[in-house]
Phi, psi and omega in degrees: 000124184283144178251122181265121179283140181249137176273000183289127182296143178240165177080206188273007184302312178302322180295320180295320179297316178297320180294319178296317179298317179296321179295320178295321177297318179296321179295316178297322179295319178295320178295321178296315179295322178297317178299315178296327178295319177291326179281346185309306180302318179293320179297322178298317179296317181296315181292315186286326186248000179233299185291314182298313177300323178298315179297319180296317180296318177299319178296317179296324182296344179263008181233162170254120189210134180246019180075351181243304180284159176298144179294140181238130182295128177231002179067232183266013182299322179297321179292318177297324182293313183285328181288342176255006181268118180300328180296321178293320177297321179294321179295324175295319179294319178297319179296316178298318177297319179298315180297318180292333175284323189275309192298309180301318181293318178300314183294313181296312179296321180297316179293314181297316179294320178296321178296322178291315181290334181289345178284351177057046176286162178302132181089005182297320181297319179296317180293327176300316179295320181295319181295330184276339185305313178300324183292324182276353178276162181289124181300324181295317179294318178297321178298319178296317180298315181290333175295321175294317181296326181270005181303129186293336183265311187241011184287149182291329181295312179292328178296321178290323181284333179087005176208165187276129175228129179275079186295317188256355178246355176277130180300334181268337185257343187297309182294314175300327179293315177295321178297320180297319178295320179296318177299313179301324181288321190263347187295329177295320176299314180295319181299318180301318181289323176291328174297316177297321178295319178296324179294336181272359179272120179300136183294334182296335178292319177291321178297318179297321179295319179293321178297324179284359176095011180286139175276184184299316181294318179296321177297317179295314186288324186264338184242301187295308184297315176299325179288344179270004185299320175301318176294320179300319179299314180296314182297313181296318181297310183292321183285326175295316178298315180298319181291323177293335183258010184301136180215308188304311183296317180296317182297319182287327187269317187228343185054033177093348181273180356277139177054037177076011183289341175240022180281083179286169188296322180294321177294321178295321178297317179299312181295322179297323185277315192247001171248312177270347180055043174248080188295327180297313178295320178298318178294321178296320177297322178295320178295318178298318177297318178299315180295322179296316179294322177298318180295317180296318180296317179296323178295317177297318180297318179296320180294310184289335176296325180280338188242010186238137172245126185263351182239136178233162177109000000 
């Protein structure tokens, strides 16, 4: 009589497998809860200081409110009002012009300064500290100081030039003057990040380029700059957002003048809210700015995702 061997497990083995699986599930659940516990303080900050204010602003944008009378529901009327308001369009155009003036100069100066400091010449550490000082200072205070420096009668800039120039009251010079001060303030911040990016590039890539006969410019264009793309993405994203939201420097130097030539969107929102007391329109303008910044950021992310490599070696 033949005996057929069976592969079916016998004894307590199935029970042990089920117990191990249950133990692993409990362990994963504990790890997940532990992770959320560590994230808890940060989540409270994000929800309390980011998500809730955004929701509140969206709610205000759907009402008509002057900070005194009760808020009255108007739906999308505030959005229709600002989108058909020529003044709002001009403030967006001024902001876009300001960003186009600031960002390219900041990036070019930041890269050039970082390349010089990366050579570790004598005094490089001191110059790093000097470059960062404007960035860590209060923008409003710096704006006041530069307003004194640009004063047409007693300003130090005109004294050095030897003739009178209306830096902050000329319709053609006001915005470039404010942009120049912003570049001076932010270039140290940009330089620090490009320095960190340069430190992360393996030296063998530059050595290989030199062995292949590449000169300094070719090495920078073909090796250094492509390897700096992750840093470039971060710098461009943060600086574009910062430039679109500039307020302190403009308020201290020109208060939006002359004739609205420096009336950036943040300054227009401030005046709409705390001068005209039309909080609904101001909130709607803030929402439009938020959507615009989100669109620009997503566009930058899509571009750099296609053109950036984050791993080398």
